[in-house]
N, C-alpha and C positions, 0 to 999 in steps of 0.2 A: 139239433145240436144243443149241448148242455151249456148253461151259463158258466162263465169263467170261474166264479166263486165256488160253484159246485164242483168243478174239476179240482180246484185247490183243496177243498175239503176232502174229497174222495181220495186223492193222492196222499194226503197227510194221514188219513185214517188207515189206509191199506198198509202203510209203512209202520204203523204204530198200533196194531190191533190188540196188543197186550194191555194197552190203556183201557180198553173196553172190557176185556176178560182175559185172565191168564190162560195160556194154552191155545188161544184163538189164532189160527193160521189161515192165510189166504189160499184159496184153491188156485187162483191165477191173479196176476197183478193188473190186468186190463178188465174192462167191463165184460161180464159174462153174457153172451148173446142168448136170446130166447126165441128161436125160430118156431113158427107154428104153421098149421095147415092153411090158415087164412091169408098168409103172405104178409101179415103185419110184422113189423120189427119191434123188438123190445130188448131190454137188457137188465141185468141185475148189476147195480153199481159195485157191490162187493160181495162175492161169494166166498164163504170161509167154512172151516170145520173147527169145532171146539175140541177140548181135550178128551172128550168121549166119542169123537168122530161123528158127532151130530152136525147136520147142515145148519149154517147160520147165514141168513140173507140180510144184508145191510143196505138200506136205501138212503141216499143222500139227496137232499133237496133244499132249495132256498125258499124263503117265505113267498117270493113273488110267483112261484109256480104252485099249482093246486096239489100240494103234497098229499093231502088226504085222499084225493081221487087216484093218484098214482099208486099209493100204497095199497088201497083197497083192490085195485086191478091186479097188482102183483100177488097179493094174498090169495086172491081167487085162482090165479094161475098156478101158484105153488101147491095149493091143496090138491 
């Protein structure tokens, strides 16, 4: 389960993606699940598309969680 502060940050960002980049639109308003063949569960905090229809993945994390490790795992999965 995600820390409460992380939920607040994710919800605020998904409602205001234009603050990050003009034309950025969420694909969905909930976390985007990442099922895989190994049965592990993961998700993308915010999945969006930019004004050129390119995918944008946004990871929210609080300093108390190993954000670098999570981000590197996600980067490997997205590639």
